[in-house]
N, C-alpha and C positions, 0 to 999 in steps of 0.2 A: 633232822634239819639239813644234814648233808645231802640226803636224797632229794629233798625239796629244792635246795639250791641247784643241784645238778639238773633236775627236771626243768626248772625255770630257765636255766642257762641254755639247755638244748632247745627248748621250745622257742625262746626268743631268737636264737640263732637260726632255726629253721624258718621262722616267720620272716626275719629280715632277709634271709637268702631267697625266699620266695619273691619278695619285692625285687631284690638285686638281680637275680637271674632272669626274671621277666623283663626288667628294664634293659639288661644286656642283650636279650633276644631282639629288642627293638633298636639296638645300636647305641644305647646310652652308655656313658661312663658312670660307674657307681662307686660309692664309698659307704661301708657299713660301720656304724659306731654302736658299741654296747655301752650302756650307762646304768646308773642306779635305778632308773625308772623303767628300764627295758632296753629298747634299741631304736636306732634311727638309720634309715637308708637315704642317702642323698644321691640324686642322679640328674643327669642333664645330657642333652644331645647337641651335637655341633650346630645343627640348623636352627636352634632356638628352643623349641619344645615339641613334645609329642602331641598328636591330635587327641581330642577328648576321649575317644574310645580306647585308645592305647593307654592313656593315663589311668583310665578306670581299671583296665586289666592289671596294670602294675599295682594299683591300690588294693585290688581284690586278691592278688596273688599271695600276700603275706598270710592272711587268715586261711585261705584255701590250702596253703602248704601245711598249716597247723592242723586243719581238718583231716588231711591225708595222714599225718603222723598220729593223730588221735585215733583215726579209723584203723590204722595198722595195729596200734596197741590194743584197741577193742577187739579186733579179730584174733590176735594172739591170745588174749585173755579168754575169749569164748571157745577157742579151739583147744587150748592146752591148760588153762587155769582152772581153779586156783593152784598155785605152785607149792603151797605149804610153807613158804618162807614169808614171814610178816613183812620184811623190808621189800622183797620183790613184789608181793601182792599189793602192798600199799603204794609202791612206786608206780606200778602200771595203772592203778586206779587214779592216782594223781596226774599221770601223764595224759590220760583220757580227759579228765576234768579240766585241767589247765588249758589244753588245746581247743576243746570245744567251747567252754565258757568264755575264755579269753578271746577267741576268734569271733564269737557272736557279739561280745561286748565291744570289740574293736570295730565292728560294722555299724555301730550306732552313728547316726548322722550328726556328729559333733566334731568341730575342728579342734585339735589336729589329728583325731583318730582317722583310721582308714575309711570309715563310713563318711566322714567329712570330705575327704578327697574324692570318694566315689560320687557324692552328691554334687560337688563343684564340677566334676567332669560331665555328669549327666546334664546339669543345668547349662553348662557351656555349649552342649550339643543342642538342647531343646529350646533354650531361651537365652541366647548369648547377651542380649541387651540388658536383661534384668537378673542375670545369674548371681551376681555378687549380692545384690539387695535381698533376693529370695533366700540365698544361702545363709546370710546373717540372721534373718528372722527365724529360719528353721533351726539353726545352730543354737540360738539363744533359748528357744522353746525347749528343745530336747535336752540341753545341758541344765536348764532350770528344772525340768521334770526329773532328770537324773538326780539332782540335789535332793529334791523332795522325797523321792522313792528311797534313796540311800539313807536319808535320815529316818524315814519311816521304818526301815528294816535294820536299823543300827549298824549300817555299813559306813563307819566314820571315815575310813581312808578313801573310799569311793566318793563319799559326799564332799570331802576336801578337794579331790581331783576334779569332780564335776563343777564345784564352785569356782575353782581356778579357771576352768575352761569357760564358764559363763562370764566371769570378769574379763578374761582375755578377749572374748568375743565382743563384749561391750567396748573394750579399749580398741579393738580392731576397727570397729565402726567409727569411733572417734578419730582414729588416725587417718582413715580413708577420707573423711570429710574435712579434715583440717588442711590448710595449705602448707606445703612443705618447702622449706628453703633449700634443703639438700635432697637430691633425687633419691628415692627409696625404691627398693624392689618390692612389688606388691606380691601377695600370696599367689596370684595367678600367673606370674611370669618368672618364678624361680626355677623354671626348667621342666615341669615342676616336679619335681625335685625333692620332696621330703616326705617319706613315709615313716610314720612313727608308730611304735607299739606301746 
C-alpha cells in the first residue's frame, strides 16, 4: 500500500508539473494543488488567455510527462530487471501501468479531463462559433459511454466518476442557457486555467 501511495503521489506530481511548466514556458502564472482525487493546475496569463494551440499544449503536457516517466521506468525494467525484490519489481510495474493507463484515460474527450481541454482548444481553433455546443454533445456522449463500459467491466469507481462527469456536463449546458443575474466566469475564459488529473 505504501508503494502504491508513493507511486500515485509521484505520478500525479509529474503530471501536474507537466501542465505547470508548459504554462510557465508560455508566460503564465501557475498554482498546483494536490487533492484526494489527484491534482489540479490553475494558470493564467496577464493578457487574458493563451491562444487555442498553446492551451492544447498545456493540456497535453500533463499526460505526456507521465508517458515519459512510464517510458523511463519501462526502459529501466527491460535493461536491468527483474531485480529480484518483490517490492521494487512490483513498484516499477505499477509505475509503468499508472502513467500509461492514467495518461490515456486522461485524454478521453470528457470535461474536466485533459482530453476535454484539448477538444475545447481544437474546436476553438476550427469552429469557434459552434465550439461550445459541439463540445457539450461530444462530452455527454463520451462520458455516457464511459459509464456504460465501466459498469459492463465492473469498474464501479470509474462508473461513478464518469456518471458525475455526465451529470456535470448536463448541468453545464443548463447553466449556459439560463440567464444569470450575477456575472459568471465561463469555462472558456478562466484563463484557461484549470488542468485536472
